[in-house]
N, C-alpha and C positions, 0 to 999 in steps of 0.2 A: 436638756433632754426631754423634759416633760412637755415643753412648748412644741418641740418638733413632732412628737407623737400626736399631740392635740391637733396640730395643723394637718398632719396626714389624715387624721380621721375626718376633719372638715372637708378635705378635698375628695376623699374616696367615699365618704359616708361612714356610718357607724360600724361597718363591717358586715352586717346583715340586717335585713328588714325584720321588724317585729311581726309577730303572728297577728294577722288581722282580726278585728272583732267580727264575729259571725252572728248575723241576725237570725239565721236558721239553726235549729238544733241539729238537723241532719248534716249540714255543712260542718258544724263544730265537731261532731262525732267523726266525720270523714277526715278532717284535718288531724285529729288525735290519732286515728288509725294509721293515717299516712306516716306521721312522724314516728310512731312506735315501730311500724314495719320497716321503714327505711333505715332507721337508726339501729335496728336489731342487727348485730354482727353476723347472724346466721342467715339473714335474708339475702336473696340474690337480686342484684340491681342490674337493669339493662336500659340502654339509652339508644334511641334511633336518631342519629345525627342528621338525617335527611328531613324528617318531620319534627324533630326536637321533642319527641314524646318520651316520657319516662315510664318505665315499668318496674314493678317490684313484686317479688313472690317470696312467701314465707311459708314453711311447712311445719305445722304443728303435728303432733303424733296422730291426731284424729281429724284435723281439718286444715287443709291448705288455704291460703289467702292469696289472691292475685289482685294487684292494684295497677290501674292504667291511668296515667295523667296525660290527657289529650287536650286539644284546644278547647278551653272553657269548661271542661268537665272532668270528673274523676269516676272511673268505673271500679267498683269493688266487687269481686267475685269470689265465692267460696264454692264448695261442691254442691251446695243445696240451692243457693239463691244468688242473684246478682243485683247490685244497686248502681244507679247512675245518678250522680250528684252534680248539679250545675254549680260552677264556681265563678266568682267575679275575677277580674284581672288581678287584683291585689292578692286574692286567695291562691290563684294559680301561680303567681310570681313567688309567693312564700313557699309553696310546695316545691316548685322547681329549685329554689335556693336551698332548701333543706336537702333535696336530692343531690344537687351539685356539690355541696359541702361534704356530704357523706361519701360520695364517689371520690372526691379529692382526698379525703382522709384515708380511704382504703388504698388509693393509688400510691400515696406517700408511704403507707405502711408496707405495701408490696415492694416498692422501690428500695426502701431501707433494708428489707430482708434480702432482696436480690443482691444489693451492693454489699451487704454483710457477708454473703457467701463468696463473692468475688474477692473481698479482702482476705478472708480466711484462705482461699486458694492461693493468693499471692504470697501470704505469709508462709504457707506450706512450701511453695516453690522456692522462696528465699532460703528456708531452712534446708531444703534438699541441696541447693547450690552451695551453701556454707558447708554442709556435711560432705559434699562431694569434693570441695576444695581441701578440706582438712584430711580427707582420706587419701588424696593423691600426693600430698606433700611428704 
């Protein structure tokens, strides 16, 4: 079993890329902000499938934060100021991967909750059918 898992990892990669080393302090800070906002369960994530751009917004009680991951750059905007940070392809790939993993995690959670409601409804339906059969006999 262990060999099979190891071989799958070799064929697909390690699962996700490591966070790239950032030479710039601004880029390092931008990547930290990106991961904190995207991974925050209360943030709203949006994706444009045409341009493949990622958007995230997070509302603090006093200061909302808007993030835009576009080709080769990240825009960070709050109500007072906006920052435009240039990214290398490795940094952009890492940000996109963090975003995709979080969207997939939320999608799976949503799907599980939705299917859980259907199962309960089916259970209720079965109980009503059983009760109806017992009452008619």
